[in-house]
Structure formats: C-alpha cells, structure tokens
C-alpha positions as CSV (number, residue, x, y, z in Angstrom):
1,M,-1.8,-6.7,22.1
2,G,-5.4,-8.3,21.1
3,Y,-6.0,-9.8,17.7
4,L,-8.9,-9.8,15.8
5,S,-10.8,-12.7,15.8
6,I,-11.6,-15.5,12.5
7,D,-15.2,-13.7,12.1
8,Q,-13.8,-10.2,12.4
9,L,-11.2,-11.1,9.8
10,N,-14.0,-12.6,7.6
11,D,-16.3,-9.7,7.8
12,I,-13.5,-7.3,7.0
13,G,-13.6,-8.2,3.3
14,F,-9.9,-9.3,1.8
15,K,-9.5,-9.8,-1.2
16,A,-8.0,-13.3,0.0
17,I,-6.8,-14.3,3.2
18,G,-4.8,-17.6,4.1
19,S,-5.1,-19.3,8.0
20,N,-3.1,-18.6,10.9
21,I,-3.5,-14.9,10.5
22,K,-3.3,-12.7,13.2
23,I,-3.9,-8.9,13.1
24,S,-3.9,-6.7,15.8
25,E,-7.1,-5.1,16.5
26,F,-5.3,-1.8,16.9
27,A,-4.0,-1.8,12.9
28,R,-5.9,-0.3,10.3
29,I,-6.8,-1.4,6.9
30,Y,-8.0,0.6,4.1
31,N,-9.2,-0.9,0.5
32,P,-9.6,-4.6,2.1
33,Q,-10.9,-5.3,-1.0
34,N,-7.2,-5.0,-2.7
35,I,-5.9,-7.0,-0.1
36,A,-4.8,-10.4,-0.4
37,I,-3.0,-12.3,2.6
38,G,-1.1,-15.4,3.0
39,N,-0.7,-17.8,5.2
40,N,1.0,-17.3,9.4
41,V,0.9,-13.8,9.1
42,R,1.1,-11.2,11.7
43,I,0.6,-7.6,11.6
44,D,1.0,-5.4,14.9
45,D,-0.3,-2.5,16.6
46,F,-0.8,0.7,14.9
47,A,0.3,-0.7,11.7
48,I,-1.6,0.6,8.1
49,L,-2.4,-0.9,4.9
50,S,-3.4,1.0,2.7
51,A,-4.3,-0.4,-0.4
52,G,-4.6,1.7,-3.9
53,D,-5.7,0.1,-7.1
54,G,-2.5,-2.0,-7.5
55,G,-3.3,-3.7,-4.5
56,I,-1.4,-5.1,-1.6
57,T,-0.1,-9.0,-1.7
58,L,1.4,-10.6,1.4
59,G,3.1,-14.2,0.9
60,D,3.3,-16.9,3.9
61,Y,4.9,-15.7,7.4
62,V,4.9,-12.6,6.7
63,H,5.4,-10.0,10.2
64,I,4.5,-6.2,9.9
65,S,5.6,-4.8,13.0
66,S,4.3,-1.6,15.1
67,F,3.9,1.5,13.5
68,C,4.2,0.1,10.0
69,G,2.4,1.4,7.0
70,L,2.0,-0.2,3.1
71,I,0.6,3.1,1.1
72,G,-0.3,3.8,-2.2
73,A,-1.9,3.4,-5.3
74,G,0.5,1.1,-7.2
75,E,1.0,-2.4,-6.1
76,I,2.8,-3.8,-3.3
77,V,3.9,-7.4,-2.8
78,M,6.1,-8.4,0.5
79,E,6.8,-12.2,-0.5
80,S,6.5,-15.3,1.6
81,F,9.5,-14.9,5.1
82,A,9.9,-11.1,4.5
83,G,9.8,-8.8,7.8
84,L,9.1,-5.2,8.5
85,S,10.7,-4.1,11.8
86,S,8.9,-1.2,13.7
87,R,8.1,2.4,11.9
88,V,9.1,0.6,8.0
89,F,7.0,2.8,5.5
90,I,6.8,1.6,1.8
91,Y,5.3,3.9,-0.3
92,S,3.9,2.9,-4.2
93,S,3.1,6.5,-4.2
94,S,4.5,10.1,-3.9
95,D,3.6,13.4,-4.6
96,D,6.1,15.6,-6.5
97,Y,8.0,17.5,-4.6
98,S,9.8,20.2,-7.4
99,G,7.2,22.6,-6.9
100,Q,5.5,22.2,-10.3
101,S,2.2,21.1,-8.9
102,L,0.3,21.1,-5.1
103,T,0.6,18.0,-2.8
104,N,-1.5,16.0,-0.2
105,P,-4.8,14.1,-1.4
106,T,-7.0,16.7,-0.6
107,V,-6.2,18.5,-3.6
108,P,-7.9,17.6,-7.0
109,D,-5.7,15.2,-9.4
110,A,-5.7,17.8,-11.9
111,Y,-3.6,19.8,-9.4
112,T,-1.4,17.1,-8.6
113,D,1.7,15.1,-9.8
114,V,1.4,12.2,-8.0
115,E,4.1,9.1,-9.1
116,S,2.6,5.7,-8.8
117,A,4.9,2.8,-9.2
118,P,5.3,-1.0,-8.0
119,V,7.3,-2.1,-5.0
120,R,8.2,-5.9,-4.6
121,I,10.1,-7.0,-1.6
122,G,11.8,-10.3,-2.1
123,K,11.2,-13.5,-0.2
124,H,13.5,-13.5,3.0
125,V,13.8,-10.0,3.1
126,I,14.1,-8.1,6.5
127,L,13.6,-4.4,6.5
128,G,15.3,-2.4,9.8
129,S,13.8,-0.1,11.9
130,C,12.5,3.3,10.2
131,A,13.6,2.1,7.1
132,T,11.4,3.8,4.2
133,V,10.7,2.4,0.9
134,L,10.2,4.4,-2.6
135,P,7.7,3.8,-5.5
136,G,9.1,1.9,-7.9
137,V,11.8,0.1,-5.9
138,T,12.2,-4.1,-5.9
139,I,14.7,-5.7,-3.0
140,G,16.1,-8.9,-3.9
141,S,15.3,-12.2,-1.9
142,S,17.3,-12.8,0.8
143,T,19.0,-9.2,1.4
144,A,18.7,-7.1,4.5
145,I,18.1,-3.6,4.9
146,G,19.8,-1.8,8.1
147,A,17.6,0.8,9.9
148,Y,16.8,4.3,8.8
149,S,18.1,3.5,5.5
150,L,15.9,5.1,2.4
151,V,15.4,3.0,-0.5
152,N,14.9,4.7,-3.6
153,N,16.2,2.2,-6.2
154,D,16.4,-1.4,-6.8
155,I,19.1,-4.1,-4.1
156,P,20.0,-6.9,-5.3
157,E,19.2,-10.4,-4.1
158,G,21.6,-12.0,-1.1
159,V,23.1,-8.7,0.5
160,I,23.0,-6.7,3.5
161,A,22.0,-2.2,2.4
162,V,22.3,0.6,4.6
163,G,22.3,4.1,4.1
164,Q,20.5,7.1,2.5
165,P,20.3,6.5,-0.4
166,C,20.4,2.9,0.7
167,H,23.2,0.8,-0.8
168,E,25.3,-2.8,-0.5
169,I,28.1,-3.3,1.8
170,R,28.3,-7.0,1.9
171,K,26.6,-10.2,1.2
172,R,24.1,-11.6,3.4
173,S,24.1,-15.4,5.2
174,L,21.9,-17.4,3.8
175,K,21.5,-20.1,6.2
176,H,18.0,-19.2,6.2
177,L,17.1,-21.0,3.2
178,E,17.8,-24.4,5.1
179,L,16.2,-23.4,8.0
180,E,12.8,-22.8,5.9
181,K,13.3,-26.2,3.6
182,E,13.3,-27.9,7.7
183,L,10.1,-25.6,8.6
184,L,8.2,-26.4,5.6
185,N,9.4,-30.6,5.8
186,R,8.0,-30.7,9.5
187,S,4.4,-28.9,8.1
C-alpha cells in the first residue's frame, strides 16, 4: 500500500492536519476543507471520507481500515484511539425511506427529505467489520461494537454491544486506558 507524501497531503487542502499521517493513495477524500485530522492517523485503501458542511474530525491515533466510509452532511467526530475495521460505514445523513419523498443525490432537494444529524465515536471505540452507524448516534468512550451491527441508537461507554439493532451485551475491560497512559508517557 502506497501512502501520500507530506507534500501531497498538504496539497489536498485539509482544514487541519497533524503529523505522522498515513493516507493511502487509493483513499478518496471529498471536501477536504471540512476535514480535520489529528496526529498518528492511518487511512487505508479504498476508504471514503465525504465531508458535508458539518465536517469530519479525526483525533489522534485513529485508524480507518480498507473500504470504510464516513459520509454525510452532519458532523462526524472520531475521538482519539478510535478505530474502524474493514467495511464500516458511518452516515451523518440518510434519505427518508418511507416513500413520502424521492431519494438519492441526483434529485433536487425540494423533492427529498434527507435527515442529517451529528455522529460521535468516543475515545477508544472500536467498530467491527461491516458495522453501520446511522445519523444522530453517539457511541460512548471505550466501547466495542461487534461485526455487522446496525447502530441506530446511542450506545453507552465501556461496553461491548452487538446486533441489529445494536445493544449492550456486557461491560468491556478498561485495561486499554492504562496502556494509553504508558504510551503517552513514553513520548
């Protein structure tokens, strides 16, 4: 996998960009002026970041795996140490599926009913492969979301949650918080 050079990253025109950034040459970035990226971030092949007016903010030590998408007009925030396994999609906008309006971005806004709402992925959150997060959801810090989960409601911090719809099944170990302190003290 080839990563963009520092000059290429600077030429993209991000709102803000930290140090030690690795973005695959095969990732797709739309509206970079609405995207802020912290330090020690990696974005892998075929990931899509499509920022609307709400923007996308990535904290430090964030990983976005291959074939993931962060898409929508609403704000999307991934706090530090959060990570997405392959094929995770986070949507801050969604069409109305009731049949009361037309759908898709080729239709003029007057004929659609798109819901946009902020999405927040807390610190130390990990989302398993193929999980989907819908507009308006907050996932609390230190939570793990299982593969193929549909996250359509807020999930509390410090839990493991799975399913369609996603729901808490048990508490998650917080050992990673000690490891974070060790890592940051080392720097």
